[in-house]
N, C-alpha and C positions, 0 to 999 in steps of 0.2 A: 126468287132469290132478289132481283133489284130491291124489293120491297127492305129483305135482310138485310143489305148490304148498307142502307139507308140508316137503318137502326142503328141510334149509339148503344157503344158497346152495356154501358152502365145497366140499359133497361132490359139489354139479352143476359148478363147477369143475374139481376135481380128474379128474373122468371126462372132461369136457366139452373142458376149457381153457379160461381167463378169458372170451373173446367168446361160446361156445356156452355156456359155464353160464349169463352172465349171460343172452343172449338167451331161453334157454328156461325159466329163473326170473319173468322177466318176460312171460313170454306165460304162462306157469301162471297169474300173475298179473291176468292181462289187459290189458295196458302192452305197447301197439306203440306205438311212435314215428312210423311211417314214414305218410309223410302219402297220403291217398287221389286219385289223380291218375285225373281222368276221362279214359275211351277212349271209341272205337267202340261204340255204343251195340246198336247191329243188324249182328249178323253177315254179312246179305246181305237184298237185298230186290227180291222180285219180284212182278211179277204174270199169273197164266197164265187161258184162258178156254176153256172148253167149248162147240162149237157143237151147236145143235139141228139143222143142218144141216150134214153133212160135207164137208170143203173138199177138192178133186180139183188147182186150178189152184194153180201155184206163184203167179202174179200174185195172190192171192187173198190164198196163206200170206203173202207180204211184206206186203202192207198190213195185213195184222193185227200182224205182226210190231212197225211200226212204231206202230201206238196202244201195244202195249205196253210198247213201248220209252219210249216217250215218257213212260208212265207212271211205270215207273222211273225216269227222268232227274230228272225233275219231283223226288219224292221223292228221291234221290240227294242235289239241289242243297238242297231244303229240309231232312236233317239235316245238310247240310255234309258230305259226305263223295263220294268215287269211289272206283270197283268197277274192282280191278286186272285181275280177270275177269267173263264174259259168255259165262252160260249158256244153253243152248237145253234145252226139253221139248219132246217131240212125242209123242202119245197117237195112235195108229189106231183105226178104228174095233172092230177085234176087240181091241181094250184094249195088243196089248202098247208096250209104254211106253220110248222111246228119250232119253237124256240128251247131249246133247253139251257142254262150254266150250274155251273158249280165253283163254288169257293175255293183256292187252295190253302193250305195249309201253309204255305207261306209262298211269297209272289215270286212268277218265275217269267224268265226267257227264252227259255229253253226248249224248241220243237218238238223231243222226247216228250217232253213231259204235257206241253199243250194238247200232242196227237193222245198222249194216253188217255185223258181226261176228256178227249173231242171224242172217243170208239167208247168210251165207257157211257157217254150219255147217249150215244147212238144207240148203244144194245139196246136200251131201254126202250125205245124206238121202233127197233127194227122187228118187222115180222117179215116171215118165207112171202113172196108172191109183192109187196111194197114195190112200185115204181117211183127213183128220186130222180127230179127233173133239175133240183138244183140243192148243193151244201155249200154251208158256209162257216168258217172259224171265226173269231176274234177273243181279242185278252181286252178284258174289261178292267174298270176300276187299277188303273195306271197306278204307279208309284216309280219315283225314280229310283236306279238301279241300285244307287249307293246307300239308299234306305233298310235294304235287306241288311241284317246285322245279327241274322238266325248264327246260332252256333255249331252246326251242325245242317250241313246242306246235301241234301241224297242228290241235287242237281249236279254238283259239281264236275264228276267224267265228262256225262252228256255235255256241260257246257264248256270245260275245256276242248272235246272233241268240234264242237261246233264254233268254236272261234278260232277254231284253226280253219278249218272250210271257210268262214267268212275271210278268212287271209289269204287262201288261196284263191278263191272267188277274186278279189281284190285286186291279184295278181294278174290272174288266166283268164279271167271270164267267168260265167253262172255255168252252170252243168258240168265242169271239168271233173268233180266229187259227185255224188248222187246216192244214195244210202240201195243199199241192195234189191232192197224192196221197190224200186221205182226204176229198175232195171229190167227192161226186157229179157225175156230169156235166162235171166242170174238162175243161181243155184237150186233154187226149186221147182224150175221147169219155167215153160213161157207163160209170161204175165197175162194181162188179159188184154181183151182187143180195147185198149182204151177211146172212149166213145169221143168224138169230135166233140169240138169245146170252142161254140158260135160266140160266146160273152163269158168274161171272169170280170171281174170289180173287185176292188182294193178301197178301203174307206180309213 
């Protein structure tokens, strides 16, 4: 770069043309007129959990996926981004680890949508007797929330509900409002015995 800085501009122009020569000369001297544009700071947002006791029932896995989807959605909304892709990570008791992903028709920051896609991805993998040690949900291919300009937003009713929950949580604290499926002893009978969670990770 030092050699470029000391090379006369006419020499660079003769080699690279007026535009290329001028640009290279400016960069060699640390001059760059381009403005810095802020983009999406994170490339993905995810949460995963390792269980102290393996999960074997599909419904138990679905409940845990809902917990993770909620956490992912809250972070997406706080960051004012939406995910074009939902990814699922499953690790079995023998440490075999599988990942699956699906690109959405429209980007989303809604837990209901993220959960639905994650469960459908899991259902492809589920086999009776499978023992799940870890699961994770991730939103990938993030775009600014304002960039979503679909004429019809299927997630709009869910998003309105979830942003209301965000507001209540911000005022009164986490756990005040929760989906019925995550409340033990809710209408469908007592919930499953939730495994002890020694390790939960977000990234």
